[in-house]
C-alpha positions as CSV (number, residue, x, y, z in Angstrom):
1,M,28.3,34.5,-92.4
2,T,27.4,37.5,-90.3
3,V,24.4,37.8,-87.9
4,E,23.4,41.1,-86.4
5,F,20.5,42.4,-84.3
6,R,19.0,45.9,-84.9
7,G,16.1,47.1,-82.9
8,G,15.4,43.6,-81.6
9,V,15.1,42.2,-85.1
10,M,17.4,39.5,-86.3
11,R,19.0,40.1,-89.7
12,L,20.9,37.4,-91.6
13,S,23.5,37.9,-94.3
14,V,25.9,35.7,-96.2
15,L,28.6,37.9,-97.6
16,S,30.3,35.3,-99.7
17,L,27.3,34.1,-101.8
18,S,27.3,35.1,-105.4
19,L,24.7,33.9,-107.8
20,S,23.7,34.7,-111.4
21,I,20.0,34.7,-112.4
22,A,18.6,33.4,-115.7
23,C,15.0,34.3,-116.2
24,S,12.9,33.3,-119.2
25,V,9.4,34.6,-119.7
26,C,6.9,33.5,-122.3
27,F,3.1,33.4,-122.7
28,S,2.7,29.6,-123.1
29,F,4.8,27.7,-120.6
30,P,6.5,24.5,-121.4
31,V,6.0,21.6,-118.9
32,F,9.1,21.5,-116.7
33,A,9.6,19.9,-113.4
34,Q,9.7,22.5,-110.6
35,S,13.4,21.9,-110.1
36,E,14.1,22.7,-113.7
37,R,12.2,26.0,-113.5
38,V,14.1,27.0,-110.4
39,A,17.4,26.1,-112.1
40,Q,16.5,28.4,-115.0
41,Q,16.0,31.3,-112.6
42,V,18.7,30.5,-110.0
43,D,21.8,29.2,-111.6
44,G,23.3,26.5,-109.5
45,Y,20.6,26.5,-106.8
46,E,21.2,22.8,-106.1
47,G,24.5,23.8,-104.7
48,L,23.0,26.2,-102.2
49,P,23.3,25.0,-98.6
50,D,20.1,23.7,-96.8
51,R,19.3,26.6,-94.5
52,T,16.2,25.0,-92.9
53,D,17.6,24.4,-89.4
54,E,19.4,27.7,-89.4
55,L,16.3,29.7,-90.3
56,Q,14.1,27.8,-88.0
57,A,16.5,28.4,-85.1
58,M,16.6,32.1,-86.0
59,I,12.8,32.4,-86.1
60,E,12.6,30.9,-82.6
61,R,15.6,32.9,-81.3
62,A,14.3,36.2,-82.6
63,E,10.8,35.4,-81.3
64,G,9.2,35.5,-84.7
65,R,10.7,38.8,-85.9
66,L,12.9,37.9,-88.8
67,E,14.1,40.0,-91.8
68,L,15.9,38.1,-94.5
69,V,18.5,40.0,-96.4
70,D,20.1,37.4,-98.7
71,A,18.9,36.9,-102.2
72,F,18.3,33.1,-102.0
73,Y,17.6,30.6,-99.3
74,R,17.1,26.9,-100.0
75,I,15.1,24.9,-97.4
76,S,13.9,21.3,-97.4
77,R,11.2,21.3,-94.6
78,P,8.5,23.8,-93.6
79,L,9.6,26.8,-91.5
80,I,7.1,26.6,-88.6
81,V,6.0,29.8,-87.0
82,D,4.4,28.5,-83.7
83,L,2.4,31.5,-82.5
84,E,1.6,29.8,-79.2
85,T,5.3,29.9,-78.4
86,L,6.5,32.9,-80.3
87,G,3.5,35.3,-80.0
88,A,2.7,37.9,-82.6
89,S,5.2,37.4,-85.4
90,S,6.5,39.1,-88.5
91,L,8.7,37.7,-91.3
92,S,9.9,39.9,-94.2
93,G,12.2,39.5,-97.1
94,Q,12.5,43.2,-97.8
95,S,11.3,42.6,-101.4
96,R,14.6,41.0,-102.3
97,S,14.7,37.5,-100.8
98,T,13.6,34.3,-102.3
99,I,12.8,31.1,-100.4
100,I,13.4,27.9,-102.5
101,M,11.2,25.1,-101.0
102,D,13.1,22.0,-102.0
103,G,10.9,19.5,-100.1
104,P,7.3,18.6,-99.5
105,G,4.9,20.8,-97.5
106,P,4.6,24.5,-97.1
107,A,7.6,26.8,-97.1
108,F,6.0,28.6,-94.2
109,L,3.5,27.0,-91.7
110,I,2.0,29.7,-89.6
111,R,0.1,28.0,-86.8
112,G,-1.9,29.5,-83.9
113,T,-4.4,28.1,-81.4
114,H,-7.5,30.1,-81.9
115,D,-10.6,27.8,-81.6
116,G,-13.3,30.4,-81.3
117,T,-15.2,32.7,-83.6
118,A,-14.6,36.3,-84.6
119,S,-16.6,37.5,-81.6
120,P,-14.5,39.2,-78.9
121,K,-16.2,37.0,-76.2
122,S,-14.8,33.9,-77.9
123,F,-11.1,35.0,-77.6
124,K,-8.9,33.6,-74.9
125,P,-6.3,36.0,-73.4
126,Q,-3.4,34.1,-75.0
127,T,-5.0,34.3,-78.4
128,W,-4.6,38.1,-78.5
129,N,-0.8,37.6,-78.1
130,Q,-0.8,35.6,-81.3
131,R,-2.7,38.4,-83.3
132,M,-1.8,39.5,-86.8
133,P,1.1,37.2,-87.8
134,T,2.5,38.9,-90.9
135,L,4.4,37.5,-93.9
136,S,5.6,40.1,-96.4
137,D,7.9,41.2,-99.2
138,L,9.4,37.9,-100.3
139,E,9.2,35.3,-103.0
140,I,8.7,31.5,-102.6
141,L,9.7,29.1,-105.4
142,G,8.8,25.5,-105.4
143,A,11.5,23.0,-106.3
144,H,9.6,19.9,-105.2
145,P,6.3,18.5,-106.7
146,N,4.6,18.5,-103.3
147,A,6.0,21.9,-102.1
148,D,3.4,24.5,-101.1
149,G,3.9,28.2,-100.4
150,V,2.2,29.3,-97.2
151,Q,-0.2,27.5,-94.9
152,L,-2.3,29.1,-92.2
153,E,-3.8,27.2,-89.3
154,G,-5.6,28.6,-86.2
155,T,-4.6,32.2,-86.9
156,V,-6.3,35.5,-86.1
157,G,-5.7,38.5,-88.3
158,A,-3.1,36.9,-90.4
159,I,-1.7,39.2,-93.1
160,L,0.1,38.1,-96.3
161,R,1.3,41.2,-98.2
162,G,3.6,41.5,-101.2
163,V,4.2,37.7,-101.3
164,S,5.0,36.0,-104.7
165,V,4.6,32.3,-105.0
166,R,5.5,30.3,-108.1
167,W,6.0,26.7,-109.1
168,T,4.7,25.2,-106.0
169,R,1.7,22.9,-105.7
170,H,-0.8,25.1,-103.8
171,A,0.5,28.7,-103.3
172,V,-1.5,29.6,-100.2
173,R,-3.6,27.2,-98.1
174,L,-6.0,27.9,-95.2
175,E,-6.7,24.8,-93.1
176,D,-8.7,24.0,-90.0
177,R,-9.8,27.3,-88.5
178,N,-8.8,30.9,-89.2
179,R,-10.3,34.4,-88.6
180,N,-9.9,37.8,-90.1
181,V,-7.4,37.1,-92.8
182,I,-6.0,39.7,-95.2
183,I,-4.2,38.8,-98.4
184,S,-3.1,41.8,-100.4
185,S,-0.8,42.8,-103.2
186,C,0.3,39.2,-103.7
187,H,1.3,37.3,-106.9
188,L,0.3,33.7,-107.0
189,Y,1.5,32.5,-110.3
190,Q,1.9,29.3,-112.3
191,N,1.5,26.8,-109.6
192,S,0.5,23.2,-110.4
193,G,-2.4,23.2,-108.0
194,I,-4.5,26.1,-106.6
195,G,-3.5,29.7,-106.1
196,L,-5.5,30.4,-102.9
197,F,-7.0,27.3,-101.4
198,L,-9.6,27.4,-98.6
199,N,-9.6,23.7,-97.8
200,D,-12.5,22.6,-95.7
201,V,-11.7,25.6,-93.4
202,N,-13.8,27.2,-90.7
203,L,-13.2,30.8,-91.6
204,H,-15.1,34.1,-91.2
205,Q,-13.8,37.4,-92.5
206,I,-11.2,37.1,-95.3
207,N,-10.3,40.0,-97.7
208,V,-8.4,39.2,-100.9
209,V,-7.4,42.6,-102.4
210,G,-5.3,43.8,-105.3
211,C,-3.7,40.4,-106.1
212,H,-2.7,38.7,-109.3
213,I,-3.7,35.1,-109.2
214,S,-2.9,33.5,-112.6
215,Y,-1.9,30.3,-114.4
216,N,-2.6,28.0,-111.5
217,Q,-3.7,24.8,-113.1
218,G,-6.0,23.6,-110.3
219,G,-7.9,26.9,-110.0
220,G,-7.4,30.5,-108.9
221,I,-9.3,31.0,-105.6
222,V,-11.0,27.7,-104.6
223,V,-13.2,27.3,-101.5
224,R,-13.9,23.6,-100.9
225,D,-16.5,22.6,-98.3
226,G,-15.8,24.1,-94.8
227,N,-17.8,26.8,-93.1
228,V,-17.0,30.1,-94.7
229,R,-18.6,33.5,-94.3
230,N,-17.5,37.1,-95.4
231,L,-15.2,36.3,-98.3
232,Q,-14.4,39.6,-100.1
233,V,-12.5,39.5,-103.4
234,A,-11.8,43.0,-104.7
235,G,-9.6,44.5,-107.4
236,C,-7.9,41.3,-108.4
237,D,-6.8,39.9,-111.7
238,L,-7.7,36.2,-111.9
239,E,-6.4,34.7,-115.2
240,A,-6.1,31.3,-116.8
241,N,-6.4,29.3,-113.6
242,M,-7.0,25.9,-115.3
243,P,-5.1,23.5,-117.6
244,L,-3.2,25.2,-120.4
245,D,-4.1,22.5,-122.9
246,E,-7.2,20.6,-124.1
247,T,-7.6,18.7,-120.9
248,P,-11.3,18.7,-119.8
249,T,-11.7,20.4,-116.4
250,R,-14.0,21.7,-113.8
251,A,-11.4,24.2,-112.7
252,A,-12.3,27.9,-112.4
253,N,-10.7,31.2,-111.8
254,L,-12.9,31.4,-108.7
255,W,-14.7,28.3,-107.6
256,I,-16.8,27.8,-104.4
257,D,-17.7,24.2,-104.1
258,V,-19.7,22.5,-101.3
259,S,-21.0,19.6,-103.4
260,G,-18.6,17.2,-101.7
261,S,-20.5,17.5,-98.4
262,A,-24.0,17.1,-99.9
263,D,-25.6,15.7,-96.7
264,D,-23.7,17.8,-94.2
265,K,-25.4,21.0,-92.9
266,T,-22.4,22.0,-90.9
267,R,-20.5,22.8,-94.2
268,S,-21.9,25.8,-95.9
269,I,-20.8,29.0,-97.7
270,A,-22.5,32.4,-97.6
271,E,-21.9,36.2,-97.6
272,V,-19.5,36.5,-100.5
273,S,-18.6,39.6,-102.5
274,I,-16.7,39.6,-105.8
275,T,-16.1,43.1,-107.0
276,G,-14.0,45.1,-109.5
277,C,-12.0,42.1,-110.8
278,T,-10.8,41.1,-114.3
279,I,-11.5,37.4,-114.6
280,Q,-10.5,35.6,-117.8
281,H,-8.9,32.9,-120.0
282,S,-8.4,30.6,-121.6
283,A,-10.7,29.2,-124.3
284,N,-10.8,31.6,-127.3
285,Y,-7.4,33.2,-127.0
286,S,-5.6,29.9,-127.3
287,G,-4.2,30.6,-130.8
288,S,-6.5,28.1,-132.5
289,K,-10.1,28.6,-133.8
290,E,-10.7,24.8,-133.7
291,K,-9.4,24.0,-130.3
292,T,-10.7,25.0,-126.9
293,V,-8.2,25.2,-124.0
294,A,-9.5,23.8,-120.7
295,P,-12.9,22.7,-122.0
296,G,-15.4,22.9,-119.1
297,G,-13.5,25.7,-117.3
298,A,-15.3,28.7,-115.8
299,N,-14.5,32.2,-114.7
300,I,-16.8,32.0,-111.6
301,R,-18.3,28.7,-110.6
302,L,-20.6,28.4,-107.5
303,T,-21.4,24.7,-106.8
304,G,-23.8,24.5,-103.9
305,K,-26.0,21.7,-102.6
306,S,-29.8,21.4,-102.2
307,I,-29.6,20.9,-98.4
308,Y,-27.8,24.2,-98.0
309,P,-27.4,26.3,-101.1
310,I,-24.5,28.9,-101.4
311,D,-26.3,32.1,-100.5
312,S,-25.9,35.9,-100.1
313,V,-23.4,36.5,-102.9
314,T,-22.7,39.7,-104.8
315,I,-20.9,39.7,-108.1
316,T,-20.5,43.3,-109.2
317,G,-18.4,45.4,-111.5
318,N,-16.3,42.7,-113.0
319,V,-15.1,41.9,-116.5
320,L,-15.5,38.2,-117.3
321,S,-14.3,36.5,-120.6
322,D,-12.8,33.7,-122.5
323,T,-13.7,30.5,-120.7
324,T,-16.1,27.6,-121.7
325,I,-18.7,29.3,-119.4
326,N,-18.3,32.7,-117.9
327,L,-20.6,32.2,-114.9
328,D,-21.8,28.8,-113.6
329,L,-24.3,28.8,-110.7
330,E,-25.8,25.6,-109.3
331,H,-27.8,25.4,-106.1
332,V,-27.5,29.0,-105.0
333,M,-29.9,31.5,-103.6
334,D,-30.0,35.3,-103.0
335,V,-27.3,36.0,-105.5
336,T,-27.0,39.4,-107.2
337,V,-25.0,39.7,-110.5
338,S,-24.9,43.3,-111.6
339,A,-22.9,45.8,-113.7
340,N,-20.6,43.2,-115.1
341,T,-19.2,43.0,-118.7
342,F,-19.3,39.5,-120.3
343,F,-17.5,38.7,-123.6
344,A,-15.9,35.9,-125.5
345,P,-17.7,32.9,-124.1
346,K,-16.9,29.5,-125.6
347,P,-19.8,28.7,-125.8
348,Q,-21.9,29.9,-122.9
349,N,-22.2,33.1,-120.9
350,I,-24.3,32.1,-117.9
351,R,-25.9,28.9,-116.6
352,V,-28.1,29.0,-113.5
353,V,-29.5,25.7,-112.3
354,E,-31.8,24.7,-109.4
355,S,-31.4,28.1,-107.8
356,Q,-33.7,30.7,-106.1
357,R,-33.8,34.5,-106.1
358,V,-31.0,35.1,-108.5
359,I,-30.9,38.7,-109.8
360,L,-29.1,39.3,-113.1
361,Q,-29.3,43.0,-113.8
362,G,-27.4,45.8,-115.6
363,N,-24.9,43.6,-117.4
364,T,-23.6,43.6,-121.0
365,F,-23.1,40.6,-123.1
366,N,-21.1,40.7,-126.4
367,P,-18.9,38.0,-127.9
368,R,-16.9,40.8,-129.5
369,Q,-14.6,39.5,-132.3
370,F,-15.8,35.9,-131.9
371,V,-19.0,34.3,-133.1
372,R,-20.3,32.4,-130.1
373,P,-23.6,31.1,-128.9
374,G,-23.2,33.0,-125.7
375,K,-26.4,31.6,-124.2
376,I,-27.9,32.6,-120.8
377,T,-29.8,29.7,-119.3
378,F,-32.0,29.5,-116.2
379,E,-33.1,25.9,-115.5
380,G,-35.1,24.6,-112.6
381,C,-35.0,28.0,-110.9
382,R,-37.6,30.0,-108.8
383,D,-38.3,33.7,-108.2
384,C,-35.5,35.1,-110.3
385,L,-35.1,38.5,-112.1
386,I,-33.3,39.1,-115.4
387,A,-33.4,42.8,-116.2
388,N,-31.9,45.9,-117.8
389,S,-29.1,44.3,-119.7
390,T,-27.9,44.2,-123.3
391,L,-27.4,41.0,-125.3
392,H,-25.6,41.6,-128.6
393,H,-24.8,39.2,-131.4
394,L,-25.3,36.0,-129.3
395,A,-25.4,33.3,-132.0
396,A,-27.5,30.7,-130.0
397,S,-30.0,29.0,-132.3
398,D,-32.3,27.8,-129.5
399,G,-32.6,30.9,-127.4
400,S,-30.1,33.6,-126.4
401,L,-32.0,33.7,-123.1
402,E,-33.4,30.3,-122.3
403,I,-35.9,29.7,-119.4
404,V,-36.5,25.9,-118.7
405,E,-38.7,24.3,-116.1
406,C,-38.7,27.5,-114.0
407,D,-41.3,29.0,-111.7
408,G,-41.6,32.7,-111.1
409,I,-39.3,34.5,-113.5
410,S,-39.4,38.2,-114.4
411,V,-37.6,39.3,-117.6
412,A,-37.7,43.0,-117.9
413,G,-36.0,45.8,-119.9
414,L,-33.7,43.6,-122.0
415,V,-32.3,44.8,-125.3
416,L,-31.4,41.9,-127.6
417,S,-29.8,43.0,-130.9
418,D,-28.6,40.9,-133.8
419,C,-28.8,37.6,-132.0
420,G,-29.5,34.2,-133.5
421,T,-32.7,33.8,-131.6
422,G,-34.4,35.8,-128.8
423,I,-36.1,34.6,-125.6
424,V,-37.2,31.0,-125.3
425,C,-39.4,29.7,-122.5
426,R,-39.9,25.9,-122.0
427,N,-42.1,24.1,-119.6
428,S,-42.2,27.0,-117.1
429,K,-44.9,28.9,-115.2
430,E,-45.6,32.3,-113.9
431,V,-43.1,34.0,-116.3
432,L,-43.4,37.8,-117.0
433,V,-41.7,39.2,-120.1
434,S,-42.0,43.0,-120.1
435,G,-40.5,46.1,-121.6
436,C,-38.0,44.2,-123.8
437,L,-36.7,45.3,-127.2
438,V,-35.7,42.5,-129.6
439,R,-34.5,43.4,-133.1
440,G,-32.3,42.0,-135.8
441,T,-32.9,38.3,-134.8
442,Q,-31.3,36.3,-137.5
443,S,-32.4,32.6,-137.5
444,G,-35.4,32.2,-135.0
445,P,-38.2,34.0,-133.3
446,D,-37.8,37.0,-131.0
447,L,-40.0,35.2,-128.4
448,K,-41.0,31.5,-128.2
449,V,-43.1,30.0,-125.5
450,D,-44.0,26.3,-125.7
451,E,-47.4,24.8,-125.0
452,A,-46.2,23.3,-121.7
453,S,-45.6,26.7,-120.2
454,K,-48.4,28.2,-118.1
455,Q,-49.4,31.6,-116.7
456,I,-47.2,33.5,-119.1
457,S,-47.5,37.3,-119.3
458,V,-45.9,39.2,-122.2
459,L,-46.5,42.9,-121.8
460,G,-45.2,46.2,-123.3
461,N,-42.4,44.7,-125.5
462,H,-41.2,45.7,-128.9
463,F,-40.5,42.7,-131.2
464,Q,-39.4,43.1,-134.8
465,G,-39.4,39.5,-135.7
466,S,-41.8,36.6,-135.2
467,I,-43.4,35.6,-132.0
468,Q,-44.6,32.1,-130.9
469,V,-46.9,32.4,-127.9
470,P,-49.6,29.9,-126.8
471,P,-53.2,31.1,-127.1
472,D,-53.7,31.3,-123.3
473,A,-50.8,33.6,-122.7
474,R,-51.6,37.1,-121.6
475,Y,-50.0,39.0,-124.4
476,R,-49.8,42.6,-125.3
477,S,-47.0,44.1,-127.5
478,S,-46.2,47.6,-128.6
479,V,-46.1,46.3,-132.2
480,E,-49.9,45.8,-132.1
């Protein structure tokens, strides 16, 4: 073994180590123990020495500035980067090193002491010396059922860049309190739990940019309880983050869930932006027309609570497809869903429940090569806008757009073509349907409003098929 210092950075190399790599890749993954997967990639990994103590000592001796140069390192305990002791730290694998975590816990635990907010006045002088801990350009493989990839606690400005995590439990965990996190160009792939897990964390300002987060069976990006603001997810591919078989699930490619703290006002989520992502799989593309993979799974699921709904969310410019429900919103408010493309639901495109001021505008809905109900449902909602979107070939027999027990809904400028049925309104009040074009409806009315609905206005629409509207509705159509 040789150890050398260059420019104050410790570099570690083992010259005598020689390993052959066997890598197998396929679309549907057999169920292996983590150790078996690692053994397939790293021939004879069990015979590698345990480098935990050595690497921990080197991190401390090099004051947190470590570059790994060997191909493989096996460890059995977390490598702890104590920012209070080490100060600002940087660990890099130079894009060629793999850490094999052969024990429980995170391969890297990066721990600071920040207990304030993101405001400058809340920082203590020593906190600035812990700023921007960086982990980059390395791979982490889990060889233990309870191995995790990276855990952040009490950090400010932490950066994960070019990090690949596979076969762990949770790839990246944020715990306790963190501020101003950036996760970019990372691959969080085929982990048994969650890809990026914000676990009851107090966190403001986190950017997740340009990452592939796929095949994590417990969910892709999951925010569970905590107090989170300013979450930006941009330019990512989130794919098949749910079970790969017929196991029923609530997992989602992106799931924000505060329902576990229903009576706690201190736990709330707001100010979220999800833009420019592809979010998909896996219900239709499972290889079987009869079977649904991960029934109950969603692409985006926001599960709020009545005491403090999830609020101020923008979902814009994404492509969403191939899950049981593409977008599932419950107890949310002030949410904008715009300029997205939805296809291949199995069976539903969107469900919005007990929510306020949700804007659904400028989207396209088309099941493409599949025949699917594709329904869009608003239930128990207030003051929402559904506008300027195309709904094509949705096969729902009881309403392609369904409004149930709602109060104050504007439906404007929709084009529904070749759908099973059109717009259905049940037991709702103060609903305006205006400027819509409905044609080619195949099995039901273009518009149906039941007798329990009140203060319904239907103005300036073009309907080709039948219309069922109660006598007291204010009704004017271009067909007349």
